[in-house]
VEXGU-548321 format. One record per atom (N, C-alpha, C, O): x, y, z. Coordinates in steps of 0.05 Angstrom, whole numbers, plus 5000, padded with zeros to 4 digits. Atoms other than C-alpha are relative to their C-alpha. Example, Ala and Ser with C-alpha at 12.3 -4.5 7.8 and 13.67 -1.06 7.14 Angstrom:
501849765000
524649105156
501850245000
503950245013
498449764999
527349795143
498550225014
499550445018
END
This chain:
501749864985
128464614170
499849835024
499749595023
500950204982
127564454239
497849935007
495850044997
503050154995
122064034270
499350195027
501150215044
501649894978
117664444323
498249845000
497249734981
502450154986
112564114372
498550235010
499150455019
502949834990
105864364386
498849855016
499049605019
502250124985
100464314433
498050095002
498350285017
502649895003
092864504425
500050105029
501049935044
501649864968
090764884492
498049995001
497150075023
502550024994
083364704473
500649734994
502749664984
500250255018
081364024456
498649974971
496450074967
500350045024
080963824386
498149774993
497349665013
502550165013
075763334347
501849854977
502149614975
498150025024
080563374285
503349805006
504149594996
497049945004
087863384303
501249775033
500149785055
498150054979
092862974354
500050145022
499650365013
499149684983
093963444424
501950054993
502250294994
497249894999
100963474406
500749964965
499749764953
498250035030
104563554330
501150104999
501550295014
497749935005
110163634298
499850184968
498250124950
500149825030
111764244235
502450054999
504150145016
497349855007
117064364197
499650314989
497950404974
500249795001
118465034197
502350215000
503950175019
497949834997
123465624184
501350065021
499750095040
499749964972
127865774242
499150394997
498550485019
500649705007
126266604217
496749995011
496350135031
502550135003
118466334218
499050065027
499849925045
500549964974
114966654277
497549725011
495949604996
501150244991
111666094321
496350014994
495150224991
503350075007
103665824307
498850095025
499850065048
501349884976
098366154347
497549804994
495849785012
502850044999
092565744317
501149684977
502749704959
499350175016
093065014286
499649994964
497450044954
500549985029
093864974210
498249834988
497849874964
502050155009
088564444202
497350065016
495350105003
503449964977
082464544262
500450305001
498450445001
500449644984
084665304281
500050045018
500850265028
498149954975
085465124341
501750195014
503650244999
497949904998
089465574388
501549785011
500549605024
498850114978
095665264413
503250145000
503850354989
497749944988
102365344434
502849845005
502949645020
498250134999
109765164423
501449875021
502450005040
498250134974
113264634470
502849984993
503649944970
497649955004
119964684480
501449655011
501049595035
497950165007
124664014469
501649905002
502849984982
496549994996
131463744486
500949934969
499849854949
498550055025
136863724438
500949755002
500649635024
498850275005
140063094414
503050065013
504550255013
496049974989
147063014446
500749775002
499249645017
498850294994
150862364443
500750015024
501150205039
498750044968
153062054503
502649915007
503849895028
496750135005
159761754477
501250154981
501450084957
497649885017
164062204450
503049954994
504549955014
498850155017
169361964404
502950315017
502350555020
498649884983
176562284447
500550154966
499750094944
499749935026
179262754400
503849904993
505549965010
497749975010
185762544360
501250224989
500450354970
498949735011
190563064352
501650024973
501950224959
498950065021
194062774302
499050034976
499750154955
503049945028
187862674257
499250244994
498650304971
501649694997
185363374274
502350144987
501450264967
497649865016
192063674247
500849874972
501750004953
499050035031
193363274188
496550084989
497050184967
501449875007
185863504172
499050214995
496750234986
499749704999
187364254177
499750125023
500650355024
500349864983
185064374244
502149975025
503349765030
498749924986
188664694298
499149855030
496849785029
500550074977
188364424369
501650125020
504050135021
498949764969
189064894436
499949775025
498649565023
499350124982
190864594497
500150255021
501150485017
499549754981
190064984564
502349955015
502749725025
498150024986
195765094597
499650045032
497350105040
499550064967
198065034680
498850305012
497850315034
500149725002
197365954663
497449964998
496350015019
502149974992
190665844648
499450244972
498150454971
498549885030
193166064568
499649794988
500149574997
500850265021
190865624512
502949974978
503050144960
499449985025
196165464467
500149724981
499449504989
500550135010
196965094405
501049665013
502349675034
500350324986
197264244424
500849994974
499950104955
498150165023
202363874376
500349695010
501249615031
499950374999
201963074369
502949975004
504950084996
497150234999
206962624393
500449904985
498849784970
498950155022
211962394355
500049695008
501349655029
499850295000
211261614355
503449864987
504049954965
497950065004
217961304345
499749664985
501749544977
END
């Protein structure tokens, strides 16, 4: 289940200003805090994206059953075959 972050729209003496909740994706957003019953709104956070991505090793990908595509100079995609090392 994803973690959603909420913020109280009015101050709460019981709860912190912001809190996180595990909720199913299809569940509607909360409108009140489950603890103090004060109004809340959902915050939009960032998605984790790693900064350093490993380059695709074509030979390793094909050995594991993947098909690697490469864009040609004509703008079409072709199956990319690994170079044969001698």
